[in-house]
C-alpha positions in Angstrom: 43.0 34.3 18.3 43.2 31.6 15.6 39.9 30.1 16.8 38.2 33.4 16.6 39.3 33.8 13.0 38.1 30.2 12.2 34.8 31.1 13.8 34.5 34.2 11.7 35.3 32.3 8.6 32.7 29.6 9.3 30.1 32.3 10.0 30.9 34.2 6.8 30.6 31.2 4.5 26.8 30.8 4.7 26.4 34.6 4.4 28.4 34.6 1.2 26.4 31.7 -0.2 23.1 33.4 0.7 24.4 36.6 -0.9 25.3 34.8 -4.1 22.0 33.1 -4.2 20.1 36.5 -3.8 22.3 38.1 -6.4 21.2 35.4 -8.9 17.5 35.9 -8.4 15.6 38.2 -10.6 13.9 40.3 -7.9 11.4 41.7 -10.5 10.1 38.2 -11.2 10.6 36.6 -7.7 8.1 37.9 -5.2 9.8 36.9 -1.9 6.7 37.8 0.1 4.5 35.7 -2.0 6.9 32.8 -1.7 7.0 33.1 2.1 3.2 33.2 2.1 3.0 30.0 0.1 5.5 28.2 2.3 4.0 29.3 5.6 0.3 29.3 4.9 -1.6 26.9 7.1 -3.3 24.0 5.4 -7.0 24.4 4.7 -8.9 22.1 7.0 -9.6 18.8 5.4 -11.9 16.5 7.3 -11.6 12.8 6.8 -14.9 11.1 7.4 -15.2 8.1 9.6 -15.2 4.7 7.7 -18.5 3.1 6.9 -19.7 -0.2 8.4 -18.8 -3.5 6.9 -22.5 -3.9 5.9 -22.2 -0.7 3.8 -19.2 -2.1 2.0 -21.1 -5.1 0.7 -22.9 -3.5 -2.2 -22.6 -6.0 -5.2 -21.3 -9.3 -3.8 -23.2 -11.7 -1.5 -22.1 -12.2 2.1 -19.9 -15.3 2.4 -19.9 -17.0 5.8 -18.5 -20.3 4.4 -16.9 -21.1 1.0 -18.8 -23.6 -1.1 -16.6 -23.8 -4.2 -15.4 -27.0 -5.8 -12.2 -27.9 -7.4 -13.9 -27.5 -10.8 -14.9 -23.9 -9.9 -11.2 -23.1 -9.2 -10.1 -24.7 -12.5 -12.8 -22.9 -14.5 -11.9 -19.6 -12.9 -8.2 -20.0 -13.6 -8.9 -21.0 -17.2 -11.0 -17.9 -17.8 -8.4 -15.7 -16.2 -5.7 -17.1 -18.4 -7.8 -16.3 -21.5 -8.3 -12.8 -20.3 -4.7 -12.2 -19.7 -3.8 -13.4 -23.1 -6.1 -10.9 -24.7 -3.5 -8.3 -23.6 -0.8 -9.7 -25.6 0.1 -7.0 -28.3 2.2 -7.0 -31.4 3.4 -10.6 -30.9 5.8 -9.2 -28.3 4.5 -7.7 -25.1 1.5 -7.4 -22.8 -0.3 -4.1 -22.4 -3.5 -3.2 -20.6 -2.8 0.5 -19.7 -3.6 2.6 -16.7 -5.2 5.9 -16.0 -5.4 8.8 -13.5 -8.7 10.5 -14.5 -10.4 12.3 -17.3 -9.6 15.6 -15.6 -6.2 15.4 -17.3 -8.0 15.2 -20.7 -10.1 18.2 -19.6 -7.0 20.2 -19.0 -5.6 19.2 -22.3 -8.7 20.4 -24.0 -8.2 23.9 -22.5 -4.5 23.9 -23.1 -5.0 23.3 -26.8 -7.0 26.5 -26.9 -4.1 28.3 -25.3 -1.5 27.0 -27.8 -3.8 27.5 -30.7 -1.8 25.3 -33.0 -4.8 23.8 -35.0 -4.4 24.5 -38.7 -0.7 25.4 -38.3 2.4 23.4 -39.1 2.3 22.4 -35.4 -1.3 21.1 -35.5 -1.6 18.2 -33.0 -4.4 16.6 -35.2 -6.1 15.8 -31.9 -8.5 12.9 -31.6 -10.2 14.7 -28.7 -14.0 14.9 -29.3 -15.6 17.6 -27.3 -18.9 15.8 -27.2 -17.3 12.6 -25.8 -15.5 14.5 -23.1 -18.7 16.5 -22.2 -20.6 13.3 -21.8 -18.0 11.7 -19.7 -17.8 14.7 -17.3 -21.5 15.2 -17.1 -22.1 11.5 -16.1 -19.3 11.2 -13.5 -20.1 14.2 -11.2 -20.9 13.3 -7.6 -24.1 14.7 -5.9 -22.1 17.3 -4.0 -20.8 18.8 -7.2 -17.4 17.4 -7.1 -15.4 15.0 -9.4 -12.8 12.4 -8.3 -9.8 11.8 -10.5 -10.6 8.0 -10.2 -13.5 6.2 -8.5 -13.2 5.3 -4.8 -16.2 3.1 -4.2 -16.1 3.7 -0.5 -16.9 7.4 -0.6 -19.2 9.7 -2.5 -17.2 12.8 -3.0 -14.2 14.1 -5.1 -11.5 16.6 -4.7 -10.9 20.3 -5.4 -8.3 20.0 -8.1 -10.1 17.5 -10.3 -13.3 19.5 -9.9 -11.5 22.7 -11.0 -10.1 21.1 -14.2 -13.5 19.7 -15.2 -15.4 22.8 -14.3 -12.9 24.8 -16.4 -13.3 22.6 -19.5 -17.1 22.7 -19.2 -17.0 26.5 -19.0 -14.8 26.7 -22.1 -17.2 24.3 -23.9 -20.0 26.8 -23.2 -21.8 25.2 -20.3 -24.0 27.8 -18.6 -22.7 29.0 -15.2 -26.1 28.7 -13.7 -26.7 25.1 -14.8 -27.0 22.7 -11.9 -23.7 20.9 -12.9 -21.8 24.2 -12.8 -23.5 25.6 -9.7 -22.9 22.5 -7.7 -19.2 22.3 -8.7 -18.7 26.0 -7.9 -20.2 25.5 -4.5 -17.9 22.6 -3.8 -14.8 24.4 -4.9 -15.5 27.5 -2.8 -16.3 25.3 0.2 -12.7 23.9 -0.1 -11.2 27.4 -0.2 -11.5 28.4 -3.8 -9.0 28.5 -6.7 -6.1 29.6 -4.6 -6.3 26.5 -2.4 -5.8 24.2 -5.4 -2.4 22.4 -5.5 0.6 24.0 -7.1 0.3 22.3 -10.6 -3.4 23.4 -10.9 -2.3 27.0 -9.9 0.5 26.9 -12.5 -1.9 26.0 -15.3 -4.2 28.8 -14.1 -1.4 31.2 -14.1 -0.8 30.8 -17.9 -4.4 32.1 -18.3 -4.1 35.0 -15.8 -6.4 33.4 -13.3 -3.6 33.2 -10.7 -0.8 35.8 -10.7 2.7 34.7 -11.4 4.0 36.2 -8.2 1.6 33.9 -6.3 3.6 30.9 -7.4 7.1 29.9 -6.4 9.7 31.2 -8.9 12.6 28.8 -9.4 15.7 30.8 -10.6 17.2 29.6 -13.8 20.7 29.4 -12.3 19.6 26.2 -10.5 19.9 24.5 -13.8 23.0 26.2 -14.9 26.7 25.0 -14.7 27.8 27.1 -11.7 29.2 25.7 -8.5 26.0 26.1 -6.6 23.9 24.3 -9.1 26.4 21.5 -9.0 26.2 21.4 -5.2 22.4 21.4 -5.3 22.4 18.8 -8.1 18.6 19.1 -8.4 18.2 16.5 -11.0 20.4 14.0 -9.1 18.6 14.5 -5.7 14.8 14.7 -6.4 12.6 11.7 -7.4 12.8 10.6 -11.0 9.4 12.1 -11.9 10.0 15.6 -10.4 12.7 16.9 -12.6 10.8 16.5 -16.0 8.0 18.6 -14.6 10.0 21.3 -12.8 12.4 21.9 -15.7 9.9 23.3 -18.2 7.9 25.1 -15.5 11.1 26.9 -14.6 11.3 28.3 -18.1 7.8 29.5 -18.1 8.0 31.0 -14.7 11.1 33.0 -15.8 9.2 34.6 -18.6 5.9 34.6 -16.9 4.3 33.1 -19.9 0.6 34.2 -20.2 -2.2 34.9 -22.7 -5.6 36.6 -22.2 -8.1 34.4 -24.0 -11.2 36.2 -22.9 -13.8 35.8 -20.2 -14.7 32.2 -21.1 -11.4 31.2 -19.8 -11.6 33.3 -16.6 -12.3 31.6 -13.3 -13.0 34.7 -11.2 -16.0 33.2 -9.8 -13.9 30.5 -8.1 -12.0 33.1 -6.0 -13.3 33.5 -2.4 -13.4 37.3 -2.7 -16.0 37.0 -5.4 -18.1 34.4 -3.8 -21.8 35.6 -3.8 -21.4 38.2 -6.5 -24.2 38.0 -9.1 -23.2 37.1 -12.6 -24.3 40.5 -13.8 -21.5 42.1 -11.8 -19.0 44.0 -14.0 -16.2 41.7 -13.2 -18.0 38.9 -15.1 -18.7 41.1 -18.1 -18.1 39.2 -21.4 -14.7 40.0 -22.8 -13.1 38.8 -26.1 -9.5 37.5 -26.2 -6.9 40.2 -26.1 -4.6 40.6 -29.2 -1.6 38.3 -29.0 1.3 40.2 -27.5 4.5 40.6 -29.7 7.2 39.2 -27.5 9.7 38.6 -30.3 13.3 39.5 -29.7 16.3 39.7 -32.0 19.0 37.0 -32.1 19.6 34.3 -29.5 18.5 34.2 -26.0 20.8 34.7 -23.0 23.0 31.8 -22.0 20.9 30.9 -18.9 17.9 30.4 -21.1 19.8 28.3 -23.6 21.1 26.1 -20.9 17.5 25.4 -19.7 16.4 24.8 -23.3 19.2 22.3 -23.9 18.3 20.5 -20.7 14.8 20.3 -22.0 16.2 18.8 -25.2 18.1 16.2 -23.2 15.1 15.3 -21.0 12.7 14.7 -23.9 12.6 11.1 -24.7 12.5 9.2 -28.0 8.7 9.0 -28.2 8.4 12.7 -27.5 7.7 12.8 -23.8 9.3 14.7 -21.0 10.6 11.9 -18.8 7.7 9.6 -19.8 4.8 11.7 -18.6 2.1 13.6 -20.4 1.7 16.5 -17.9 5.4 17.3 -18.0 5.3 17.0 -21.8 2.5 19.6 -22.0 4.5 21.9 -19.7 7.4 21.4 -22.2 5.2 22.2 -25.2 4.1 25.4 -23.5 7.7 26.4 -23.0 8.7 25.5 -26.5 5.7 27.5 -27.9 6.9 30.6 -26.1 10.5 30.1 -27.2 9.6 30.1 -30.9 7.5 33.2 -30.5 10.0 35.0 -28.4 13.2 34.0 -30.4 12.0 33.6 -34.0 15.6 34.1 -35.3 17.1 31.5 -33.1 18.9 28.6 -34.8 17.0 26.3 -32.5 13.5 27.2 -33.8 13.2 24.3 -36.3 14.4 21.8 -33.7 12.0 23.1 -31.2 9.1 22.8 -33.7 9.9 19.2 -34.3 10.0 18.5 -30.6 6.6 20.1 -30.2 5.2 17.7 -32.8 6.7 14.7 -31.1 5.4 15.9 -27.7 1.9 16.1 -29.2 2.2 12.7 -30.7 3.1 11.2 -27.3 0.2 13.0 -25.5 -2.3 11.9 -28.2 -1.1 8.3 -28.0 -1.5 8.2 -24.2 -4.9 10.0 -24.0 -6.6 8.4 -27.0 -4.8 5.3 -28.6 -5.6 2.7 -26.0 -8.3 1.0 -24.0 -8.2 3.8 -21.5 -8.9 6.6 -23.9 -10.1 9.9 -22.3 -9.3 8.6 -18.9 -5.9 10.3 -18.5 -3.3 7.7 -19.2 -0.4 9.7 -18.1 2.4 7.3 -18.6 3.0 3.9 -20.3 3.9 0.9 -18.1 4.3 -1.6 -20.8 7.2 -3.4 -19.1 5.5 -3.6 -15.8 2.3 -5.0 -17.4 4.4 -7.5 -19.4 6.2 -8.7 -16.2 3.0 -9.1 -14.2 1.2 -10.9 -17.1 4.2 -13.2 -17.6 4.3 -14.1 -13.9 0.6 -14.7 -13.7 0.6 -17.1 -16.7 3.7 -18.9 -15.4 2.0 -19.3 -12.0 -1.0 -20.8 -13.8 1.1 -23.3 -15.6 0.6 -21.9 -19.0 3.4 -22.8 -21.5 2.4 -20.9 -24.6 4.8 -19.0 -26.9 3.7 -15.7 -25.5 5.8 -16.3 -22.4 9.1 -16.7 -24.2 8.3 -13.7 -26.4 7.5 -11.6 -23.3 10.7 -12.7 -21.5 12.7 -11.8 -24.6 11.0 -8.4 -24.9 12.1 -7.6 -21.3 15.6 -8.8 -22.2 15.7 -6.2 -24.9 14.6 -3.6 -22.5 17.2 -4.4 -19.8 19.6 -1.5 -19.3 23.3 -1.7 -19.2 23.2 -1.5 -15.4 20.9 -4.5 -15.2 17.7 -2.6 -14.5 14.3 -2.8 -16.2 12.4 0.4 -17.1 8.8 0.8 -16.3 7.6 1.3 -19.9 7.7 3.5 -23.0 10.1 6.5 -22.8 11.3 5.2 -19.4 14.3 3.4 -21.0 16.6 6.0 -19.3 15.6 4.9 -15.8 15.7 1.6 -14.0 12.6 0.8 -12.0 13.7 -1.4 -9.0 10.2 -2.9 -8.5 10.1 -3.9 -12.2 13.6 -5.2 -12.0 12.8 -7.4 -8.9 9.6 -8.8 -10.5 11.4 -9.5 -13.8 13.9 -11.6 -11.8 10.9 -13.6 -10.6 9.6 -14.0 -14.1 12.9 -15.0 -15.7 13.5 -17.5 -12.8 10.8 -19.6 -14.5 13.2 -20.3 -17.3 15.5 -22.7 -15.4 18.6 -23.6 -17.3 18.5 -20.8 -19.8 22.0 -19.3 -19.6 21.0 -15.9 -21.0 18.2 -15.3 -18.5 20.5 -16.6 -15.7 23.1 -14.1 -16.6 20.6 -11.3 -16.8 19.1 -12.3 -13.4 22.6 -11.9 -11.9 23.0 -8.5 -13.6 19.6 -7.4 -12.2 20.5 -8.6 -8.7 23.9 -6.9 -8.8 22.1 -3.6 -9.4 19.6 -4.3 -6.6 22.5 -5.1 -4.2 24.0 -1.7 -5.0 20.9 0.5 -4.7 19.8 -0.7 -1.3 19.1 2.5 0.8 21.0 3.0 4.1 17.9 2.2 6.1 17.8 -1.2 4.5 14.8 -0.6 2.2 14.4 -0.2 -1.5 13.0 2.7 -3.4 11.4 2.9 -6.8 14.0 4.5 -9.1 17.1 5.8 -7.3 19.2 5.2 -4.2 19.1 7.7 -1.2 16.7 10.3 -2.7 15.0 10.7 0.7 15.4 14.4 1.2 17.9 17.3 0.9 17.2 20.5 3.0 18.2 23.2 0.4 16.0 21.6 -2.2 13.2 21.0 0.2 12.9 24.8 0.5 12.7 25.2 -3.3 10.2 22.4 -3.8 8.0 23.0 -0.7 5.2 24.5 -2.9 5.2 21.4 -5.1 4.6 18.9 -2.2 0.8 19.3 -2.4 0.8 18.0 -5.9 3.6 15.4 -6.1 5.9 13.5 -3.8 9.3 15.1 -4.2 11.4 12.2 -2.9 11.8 8.6 -3.6 11.9 6.9 -0.2 12.4 3.4 0.8 9.0 1.6 0.8 7.9 -1.7 2.2 6.1 -2.8 -0.9 9.1 -2.6 -3.2 11.3 -4.1 -0.5 8.9 -7.1 -0.2 9.0 -7.6 -4.0 12.8 -7.3 -4.0 13.1 -9.9 -1.3 10.9 -12.3 -3.3 13.1 -11.7 -6.3 16.2 -12.5 -4.3 14.5 -15.7 -3.0 13.7 -16.8 -6.5 17.4 -16.3 -7.4 18.5 -18.6 -4.5 19.3 -16.1 -1.8 18.1 -16.6 1.7 17.6 -14.6 4.9 21.2 -15.0 5.9 22.5 -12.9 3.0 23.6 -9.4 4.3 21.4 -7.5 1.9 18.4 -9.6 2.6 19.0 -9.4 6.3 19.2 -5.6 6.2 15.9 -5.5 4.2 14.1 -7.6 6.8 15.4 -5.3 9.5 13.9 -2.4 7.5 10.5 -4.1 7.5 10.7 -4.7 11.2 11.6 -1.1 11.9 8.9 0.4 9.7 5.9 -1.7 10.8 3.1 0.4 12.3 1.9 -0.3 15.9 -1.3 -1.7 14.3 0.7 -4.3 12.5 0.6 -3.0 8.9 2.9 -1.1 6.6 2.1 1.9 4.4 2.8 1.1 0.8 4.0 3.6 -1.8 2.8 2.2 -5.1 -0.4 0.2 -4.2 -3.4 1.0 -2.1 -2.2 0.6 0.6 -1.5 -1.5 3.8 -3.1 -4.5 2.1 -0.6 -4.1 -0.8 2.3 -4.1 1.5 1.0 -7.2 3.3 0.7 -9.0 -0.1 4.3 -8.1 -1.0 6.1 -8.6 2.3 4.8 -12.0 3.5 5.5 -13.8 0.2 8.9 -12.1 0.1 9.8 -13.3 3.5 8.6 -16.8 2.8 10.7 -16.9 -0.4 13.9 -16.1 1.4 13.2 -18.8 3.9 12.5 -16.5 6.9 10.6 -18.1 9.7 7.1 -16.7 9.6 6.3 -17.8 13.2 7.4 -14.5 14.6 5.4 -12.1 16.8 5.7 -9.2 14.4 4.4 -11.3 11.5 1.6 -12.7 13.5 0.7 -9.2 14.4 0.5 -8.3 10.7 -1.7 -11.3 10.0 -4.1 -10.5 12.8 -4.4 -7.0 11.4 -5.3 -8.1 7.9 -7.7 -10.8 9.2 -9.7 -8.1 11.0 -10.2 -6.3 7.7 -11.7 -9.1 5.6 -15.1 -7.9 4.2 -18.3 -9.8 4.6 -18.2 -10.8 1.0 -14.9 -12.6 1.6 -12.9 -10.0 -0.3 -10.6 -7.2 0.8 -10.5 -3.5 -0.1 -9.0 -0.2 1.0 -9.9 3.3 0.3 -7.1 5.8 -0.5 -8.3 7.8 2.5 -6.1 5.4 4.4 -3.2 7.7 3.3 -4.8 10.6 5.1 -6.0 8.8 8.2 -5.0 5.4 9.6 -8.5 4.8 10.7 -9.3 4.0 7.1 -6.4 1.5 6.9 -7.6 -1.8 5.3 -11.2 -0.5 4.9 -12.9 -0.2 1.5 -15.2 -2.0 -0.9 -13.8 -5.3 -2.0 -11.8 -5.4 -5.2 -10.2 -8.4 -7.0 -6.7 -6.8 -6.9 -6.7 -6.0 -3.1 -8.4 -9.4 -2.4 -5.5 -11.0 -4.3 -2.8 -9.1 -2.3 -4.3 -10.2 1.0 -4.7 -13.7 -0.2 -1.0 -13.9 -1.4 0.1 -13.2 2.2 -2.5 -15.4 3.8 -1.6 -18.3 1.5 1.9 -18.3 2.8 0.8 -18.2 6.5 -1.7 -21.1 5.9 1.0 -23.0 4.1 3.5 -22.4 6.9 0.8 -23.3 9.5 2.1 -20.8 12.1 -1.2 -19.6 13.3 -5.0 -20.3 13.0 -6.4 -18.1 10.2 -9.8 -19.9 10.1 -11.5 -20.0 6.7 -10.2 -16.6 5.5 -8.3 -18.1 2.5 -11.3 -20.1 1.3 -13.7 -17.0 1.7 -11.3 -14.9 -0.4 -11.1 -17.6 -3.0 -14.9 -17.8 -3.0 -15.1 -14.0 -3.6 -12.8 -14.2 -6.6 -14.8 -17.1 -8.1 -18.0 -15.2 -7.6 -16.6 -12.1 -9.3 -15.3 -14.1 -12.3 -18.7 -15.9 -12.7 -20.7 -12.7 -12.5 -18.5 -10.5 -14.8 -16.6 -13.0 -16.9 -13.4 -11.3 -15.8 -12.0 -9.6 -12.8 -12.4 -5.8 -12.8 -11.6 -3.3 -10.0 -14.4 -0.9 -9.6 -12.6 1.1 -7.0 -9.1 2.6 -7.0 -6.2 0.3 -6.1 -3.0 2.2 -7.1 -1.2 5.4 -6.4 0.3 8.1 -8.4 1.1 10.2 -5.4 -0.1 9.1 -2.0 -3.0 11.0 -0.6 -3.9 13.2 -3.5 -3.5 11.5 -6.9 -4.7 7.9 -7.3 -4.2 5.5 -10.2 -6.1 2.7 -11.8 -4.1 -0.2 -13.3 -6.2 -2.1 -15.8 -3.7 -5.0 -15.7 -3.9 -5.5 -11.9 -7.2 -7.4 -11.8 -6.2 -9.6 -14.6 -2.9 -10.6 -13.1 -2.7 -10.4 -9.3 -5.8 -12.5 -8.7 -4.6 -15.1 -11.2 -1.3 -15.4 -9.3 -3.2 -15.8 -6.0 -5.6 -18.3 -7.4 -2.9 -20.3 -9.1 -0.9 -20.5 -5.8 -4.0 -21.6 -4.0 -4.4 -24.4 -6.6 -0.8 -25.4 -6.3 -0.7 -25.3 -2.4 -4.1 -26.7 -1.6 -5.8 -27.9 -4.8 -6.0 -31.2 -6.5 -3.5 -31.2 -9.3 -2.6 -28.6 -12.0 -5.1 -26.9 -14.3 -5.2 -28.2 -17.9 -4.4 -25.1 -20.0 -3.9 -26.8 -23.4 -7.0 -25.1 -24.9 -6.1 -21.6 -23.7 -5.5 -19.4 -26.6 -5.6 -15.7 -27.6 -9.0 -14.7 -28.8 -9.9 -12.1 -31.3 -11.8 -10.1 -28.8 -10.0 -7.1 -27.4 -10.7 -5.6 -23.9 -13.7 -3.3 -24.0 -13.3 0.4 -24.0 -13.0 1.8 -20.5 -14.9 4.9 -21.2 -18.0 3.0 -22.2 -17.8 1.1 -19.0 -17.2 4.2 -16.9 -20.2 6.0 -18.3 -22.4 3.0 -18.2 -22.0 2.2 -14.5 -21.2 5.7 -13.2 -24.5 5.8 -11.4 -24.3 2.3 -10.0 -20.9 2.8 -8.4 -21.8 6.1 -6.6 -22.2 5.2 -3.0 -25.1 6.2 -1.0 -24.4 9.0 1.5 -22.5 7.8 4.5 
């Protein structure tokens, strides 16, 4: 009898929880049928083409059968590279080269400004966005099939649906005729991929503000998830998802609750991108020209309800000192959209003045990221100043440079170290320790032997890294054990096509952490190190490689793992390591370099395959150098051919520059270009080659900061857009 009562109680608990959850949901706003449709709809077929031949991948560099460089060539190349790195030293304090994820984000910002309509008001963003510059950039970077890519992948000749939608939308708002070749081709591409409704969730959310997608076609996240009730505390959304998710979902939740929307007229409509309208002529009544509708009066008396205030206050707490939401421009724009609705909806609220000031700061951050750097107009979504300072410091140290910039950079990072010992990624990330940055800072600070302050800071950093190792032995980017939680997986399922929701262990970060431990004097017998090595053994693919999280892709992991293992004194003469080396040797290009397309995240048949880039060549070289040095297997002349490729690239360009994507924002659908990578990783690799196999150290006494600044990336992109477009496969 007692067991029956217990069984009934256990059964009743989930029912009570579910009943509570349903009672908290605003049924009028939450279309359960639409939610189920989003969660259960089958993915639209996405074909991944076969990789091209090695002959196709050699497009700019000569084929290298044998290396012919001299010691003087190596010295000259290192000296040039040091000079190029020093050009990134800013404000006599840190290094900064910036990164970007594509001009489609600036295209979206252009349209969003029209929605907010703050120009000429007290909230005027005073934007630097020049419509003509943006138009020229978009019109010169479209692929022949009508698509755009968020960043250039030199191994393919097509883009993606979301980037193409953003750019098409901005061009339409600018007044580009719908029957122009540019728009016709883009429209054909979008419809071939399933149309507007097959865009990812963030694209659909932006479209919903303008009425192009209905609010009940998107997932509605109830406000109570961000409240103070027992269930919100159990869910602990902020404490379970990846660091980058919460700043985006929080303001989206506000806007979905109120179904924020404006009708700006037919120029902002995208009805022609819906499959049901495909083929309809433009004289069809649904395309009739329509002016913007009068702005609806949504004002209410007094203060908002408590649930809304709680979300607003959370938004306040999440907004960082420089004005961003969590350090990102997209989340910041979502926040500005929510703030804008709040001051129109609650004009009498005591929070209105504070909200206005926060809007201004948000604009300042977005404007700084999109226009006040070498990557202007290219979609610089977040600032990685610490990361760029770390890599630059390591590169110069490896080269033997001893200028004052190194001490200043090391002290800059010391000022940024958090109380828990961690190092943040960059501007407005001071609230979050980045474990990759922390490990690499340990490597940099280890160059200052005998400095008691840096030694203390290294110990503090390592104490943090000891604590945050995941249960599987690996290391993540920002937090420990944020690798999944079923209740939240249901809520966030609709976001998984636009962003990675979790922060899992990843081989690349684990390799860097091991290298940092080795620099600090730990070896493979230490329990934390041993567990990290076991993680790497357990996650190795049958082919011999590892999928990376933050660099593109298997080559990046190889370049992180092998040096890390070597640094902790691990015996590299192991079958699993030889397997990894054999894999990477099979993927060296005919020009001596290495490259990998981001398509490797969608199909393993692309693993290790792509046009050569200086960064990816350096990553492969970093691992191969340790194998050659340990003399555990015959790797032929692979090291020398890679060095020859880097020398050739420097001689031709005067600097190293990646002309194909090497980084990830989110694996498989949002790639990222790091302008600092080709300056730093190849210098690290070349300097180690010089130290291991060269003839003495390079004389860097004449290296100095020049007055020249890095050339503007937008000019380079538009100048060689045609040359980097691959021929049809």
